[in-house]
N, C-alpha and C positions, 0 to 999 in steps of 0.2 A: 763509798765506793770504796776498794783496797786497790793502791797501785804499787808499782815494783814487789811484786810478790817471783820468790826464786821460779824458774820454768821448769824447774822439776817437781814440785808441790802439783799434786793431784787434791782433786775435790776432796777424799775423805784427810788429806791432811788438812787441808781448811778448817773443812768439818769440826776435827780435833781440839782445832788453835781457837775457833770461834765455841765450842762447847767447854772447854777448859777457860775460857776468858769469862762466861756467864756462871758457870759454876763457880770459880772463884770469886766473881763479886757478889753474887745473890749469898753465899755462904759469908761471907765479908758483911753483908748488909744483916745478917742475923745475928752475927756474934756483937756486933756494937749496937743492935737495936737500935740500929736507923731506916724506919719508915721509909723504903722509895719503892720507887716501881723498880720491877724484875729485869733484872739485863736479859733478852734472852733476843733468837731471829725467828724469822717465819721465810726465808727467801735467799737463796747462794745460784749464782753460776759466775762459772770458774771457765772463760771462753780458752779455747785449745786450737791448737795451729794443726787442723786436721790435714792441711795439706802436704803440709813437713811428713806427717803421720804416713798416708798414702804413697808419696815421693820416695820416703826415705827412713818409711817403717819405725820414724822416732816421734812421741809424741811429748810435747809440755804444751805448757799453757802461755796463752799471751801475757801475760805480766800482772793482770790486772784482775778484777773480780766485782761483780754486786751483790752486794751484802743487806738486805731489810730487818735493820733493830725495830722494835715494836714499839720504841715509843725515842724520843729525842735521848732523853736521858740517858738510856743505855748504849746510844750510838755516840755522846761524848764522854761515857766511860770508854767505850771501844778504843776512841782515837784518844785521848791521854793514856793509855795506855799502848797502843803500839803506832803514834804516829813517830816518825822518824827513829822508829825502833830498827833495831839490826840485826837482820836476819841470822839466825845459829844456824847455818848450811856454810860447810865447806867450800870455798873456790866461790864464795857469791858475796859481791860488792855491793849489793841495794839494798838500799834504805826506805823501808814501809814508807808510804806516806795514806793518808785516811783523808778522801775529801768527799764532798758533794757529788751525787753523781745527778746527771740532767732528768733521768726518769726517778719518780723518789714514789715509794709504797709498793706493798704486794701486788697490789691490784695491778696497779700501772705496769708494774715488773713484767708481770703474767700476762698482763695483755699487750706488749712489748713482744713478748716469746714465745707466745701462745701457737702462732702460727708460721713458724721458724723452721726452716728444714736443716736440719743436722745432717752433714755428708761426714756421719762416724757409724763407729761399729757396733758400740755400748750405749746403754742408758748413763751408765759411770759421766760421761761427758754433758750432758743434757742438765738443763737449769731445773732448779725443784724448790716447792713450797714446802715446808716443815709443817706437820700440823701434827700434835700441837705443836707452837713455836717453841723451838728446843732453850730453855734457860740450864741445860746443863747434866739435869736432874732426869728429867722423864722422858721416856723413849719416845721419841716423835718419827711420824712414818715420815717417808718423803714421795711427794706426789710428782713426778718428772712432768716438764712443761716444754713446748714445745714435739717435732716428730724428726723420729728417727729415717734417715733415708739410704744408710749404708755408705757402697764407695760410689762414687761421680762416675760415670760412663768415660770419661774422657781421661780419667787419671787409672783405667782399669788396665792392668798388665797385662800382655801379650804372652 
């Protein structure tokens, strides 16, 4: 789990950061001829503040994300690079925290979110499975998890 994410970050920003991290780790392992498990991830969910979107037409994340790395060694490498990381974002004083979430593993995370209804207008805000797992090199397809419901009736503007 990644905490203290700048609120203006979207899923694409986080995906880019994670892809770059995995690419760098995997290339460095090859250059050093180190046999180790690849750095790759197969699940990502960045919860968004949908109420703020529907009421104020501003979208922001809730400051945390669920990421599933495919090995504990890949998660540890991410932790070493990003725990206590200062985000390079103007007017942001948040310091990144990398912690263990209560729910662990792609299957458990998928089960947790697959029947959840997301009151949003775009698949861009749903949790995703990356297939094949993303290592920063190969293209991964995004499989949406959960149900898109659109704007809740109680918040519809008159």
